N, C-alpha and C positions, 0 to 999 in steps of 0.2 A: 924663660919663665919657669919658676918653681912649680912643679905639679902640685895641685891641691883639689879638695871637694869642699864645698861649703859645708855639708853635714860634719865632716872631720874638723873643720875650723870652728863650727859651733860647738861641737863637743868638747874641744880643747879650750875654748875661750867663752863658754856661755854666759859667764858673769860680767864680761867686760864688752859685749857686742850687741848690736841691735839687728834684728832680722826683719826684712821688709815682708809684709803680708804678701799672699799670692796676688798676682794680677799683672806682672811684667812678663812679656813674651819676647823671645829671642827672634831677631829678624836677620842678622848677619850670619855669614858662614861659620864664623868663629863663635864659640859660646862660652869659653872659660877665659876670664880676664881679670885683672885687678889693677889698682893704681890709686894715686892720691887725688882727691877730689877737687875739681874747679867747678864751680856753679855759675849758671846764668838764669836769670828770670826773663820769660818770654810771654808777656800778655798778649796772646793772639798775633805775636809779631816775633819772628826768629832772627832779627838783625843782630842782636847780641851773641847769638850762637854761631851765626855765619861768620861774624868778626873774629870771634875767639878761635875758631878753628884755623885760622891763618897763623896762629902762634905755635911754637914748638910744644907738642903734647906729649913727649917722651916721658914715660912713667906716670902719666895723668889720665884721668877718666872725666870726661865732661858730663856733668848732670845738669840737664835742661828742666827748669820748672815751666812747663806749659799749664800749670794749675789744674791737671787732669782733664783738660779740655779735649775732648775727641772730636771736635769740628774740624780742627786744622792739623796738619802735619808739620812737625817742627824740624825735621831733617829728611832728605831724599838722597838720591844717588850722588848728586853734584857735591853736596856738603860732606857726604860720607867720603867721597873720593879726596876731598880737601883734608878731612880728618886723618886719612891713611897717609896721604903724602907729608904730612906733618908730625907723624909719628904718634898720634893718639892711640892709647891702649883701648879705649872704647867710648861709647855713648849711652847713657841711661837717660830716658825721657819720661817725665811725668806728663804724658800726653801721647800723641801719635806720630808715626813716621809714614813715608810714602815710598813709592818705587820699590816695593818690597820683593818683586821678582829679581831686581838688580842687587839690592842688599844682600840677598841669599847667596849670590855668587862671589861677594866681597869679603875679604879677611878682616873686617872691621866688625867687632862685636856692638851690636845695637839692641838695646832692651826698651821696649815701649809699652804702653797700655793697649795698643792696637794700631790700626792703619786706616788711612783715609786718603783719597787723592787730592784733597783740597790743600793748597798751599796757604801759608799765613799771610798776613798783611805785612808790608814793608814801611813801617813809619819810624823807625829808629827807638821804639820803646823797648824798656827793659832795664836790667841791672845786672851787675856782676858781684860775686863774693856775698851772696845772701844764703841764709840757711833755707832749705826746702824741707817742707813737711809733706810726706808722701807715704802711702801704705803703711800707716801706723809708726813711722820712723821719722826722724829729723835728721838730715844730712847737711853737714856744715862744710864750708871751705876747709880744706887740709884734712878732712877725715879720710880714711881709707875704705875703699869699697872692694869686695870680693865676690865675684859672680860666676856662677856656672849653670847648668841645666836644671839644677835643684833650686836656685833662687839667688837672693842677695843679701849679703852681710855687710854692716857697716861698723867700723872700729875708729876709735880716736888715735890709735897707734898701729904701726905695721905689724901684722900677724905672721908673715913669712918673709 
């Protein structure tokens, strides 16, 4: 992975990127990552996220739209392990995660609005490839995201 910082990327590309408002926290051991966006929407149901993590994620970042719901966790240690084994670069959640003591030991970057022990319902609800509006940005499938301890940048084109 090419080294970068989001402040430097912003300085170099300020007219062509979005910057997410503050509010995402890092829960994985690894905190710097980037990749091409794959989106899923999860209305109190992480079925679509669980399914897509079975796919090859090399070079990709999964962005889960939990609609800023803090009642449910949309990923935990089992799904994180699946993401790692299938090569996903990272996971960003417009919602919460769980099993954070385990996520902290895993080499999968996970950014979320917070944590809660409550798992989602499993009803098969959701969708793929939808734009996600979160933290004053809109993230679309095939956008590029760049994240580190400073925050999250979204671009229509690769920056590095």
